[in-house]
N, C-alpha and C positions, 0 to 999 in steps of 0.2 A: 708710466703706462695708471690711468687710474683707475686706484681700490674700492670696484662699487661694493663690497662689500662697509665704509668705511664710511661712501655717502651717502650708500643707504639707511645707515645707523641717524647719516645727521640728519637727515630728509625724515625721517621719524623722529629726533626730538626738537629736532622745525619748528612743523607742526605738531607737535603734541597728537601724535597718532596712536600712540602704543602707552598702555600703565601696566606695573608691573604684575603678573598672571590673569594679561586678558585671553584669551579664549575665544584667538580668530581662523574663524571661515576663510580661505585662501577656493579662489574662482581662478580653476588649472581648466583652460579647455586645453591644454596640449601640445600649444605655440612658443613661442620662447617667451615670449616677453611675460608669461604666464608661470611656465618654467622653471625662469629665475629666478620669480619673487616667491616662491616655490621653494625656492634653496635657499634665497636672502635669509630668509623668516626662515631656517629650520638654523641657520647659522650665524643668528645670531639672539635663536628660544631660550639657548639657558641663562644670557644674558637681564630680556628681558623676559623669566618666568613664565613664556609663552605656552600653553595647550594648543596646538593645531590639528586642524580638517578640510582635506578638503571637500569642494563640493564640482562638479563637472557634469555642464545639461549638453547633452544628448540631444543636436538640432533638426536630428534625422536626413539632412540635408545633402550629403554628398552621398548617401549609401553610405558600403563598407569604408570607406578611409573617414565617415565620424561614426564606423565601430570601430575600428583600428585608435584613432585617439581617447575613445572610451578604454580599450583595455590597456591605453599606453599607460591614464594616468591614472587606471588602479596600479595596475605593475608598480608606479611610483611613488605613489602612499601604504603601497606595500612592502616594498623592498624600505619605505625609510620608518616602517611601522606609525605607519599615521593611515588616520580614518580619512577614509573614503567615500563620500552622499553620491552616488550616480543617479541620476534622470536619464529618459526619453519623451523629447515631447517635436511629435511633426508641426514642426512652424510652421509648414508649407500650407497646410488642411486648417491652424489655429486662425491664422493671417483673416483666412476669410471668415470670421467667427468675429478677429477683431475687430477690421475693414480695416484695417491700415496694410502702410506695405506692410514688406519683408525685413526688413531692418526694424523697424519701432517694435513688431512684433516680437519677433526676435530676443530684440531690448525689455520689449515687457517681462514673458515668460522668463529672461534670464535674471531678471530684477527678483519675483514672483519666487522662482526656483529657490533664488539665492536669500531670503530670505522668510521662509519656511525656512527650509533645513538651518541656515543660527538657531533660529528658535528653538527645532525637534532638537538640537544637538547644544542644547541650554548656550550657547558664543555668545560674545559680545558684540564683535567686529567684523566687519565683510571687507578681504585685500583683495582689489582688480590692479589686473598686468596694466595699468594705463601707462604712457611711458609720456617724456617729450615732445618726440613727434605724433604720439598723439595729440599732444598740447598745439602745438602748433599749426597738426593738420585742422582740428577745430575753430581758433582762431581766423587762418587763414578761412576755410566756411565759412564762416559766419560776415565778415567782415563781406566775400565774393556774393552774403545771401542780403549786404546791404541794414545788417545788425545795427548797433545801436552803444552803446558801453557798455551792456555789459553780457551783451554778447561777444565782446569782442574780451574782456579778461578766459574766458577756457573751462576747461579742465577742473574744480576746484578738487585741492590737496584730499579736506576732507569732507566733506558732510555727512552730518546726520554723522550714523556706525559703518559706514563708506569709506576706508582709510588706500591711499596709493600711492604708494612709500619707495616706485620710480617714476615718479614723476616728473620727476629733474634729471631724471636717467635717460639719455639716446639709446635707440637699437642698434644700434655698434659699439656700443661697452655694454651693452649684456650678451649681443655675442660674443664678444674676444671673453665675456669670461664665463661665459657656457661652453668656449673652447678650450679654454686657460682648464678648467676643474671636467674636462672631458664628460663632460656630459652632454648624453645623445638625448639629438629630440626623435 
């Protein structure tokens, strides 16, 4: 079985994603990828001397389910004594203001929330839960759209202050990790 923590650390080192003492805002939606990302960062936090915080944006799209995700993320931070910053934005309403697709509006609002939160907490990195599966999906979508070589490169592991430590891990590995550690979603 793959040692996801060791692979995670290899990815951090390979792409120089962290430096000792970084203050990392972990974007946690409540889904398996972001929850695993958070637990993996907790697992390596002493070695890297990390200061961790969680950011969660409730898009208010799935009603009670969206609220339950926010409660879950809040409890996750409370259980591990990690500060959590929560916000709610009605993406459907904001989509009309932004005059764009729902997905694009959600992305714009999520990144804006993460940037604002990073500044408020005095952090210097934002960790996102994109995986190798997301990478494959992005490349395929770009290929189908007729993208040139730049579009075929997919999701960058690191872009400015954004890091994607799970970019070389597949969702099946992440699910096995969560089950092995008995981490409930």
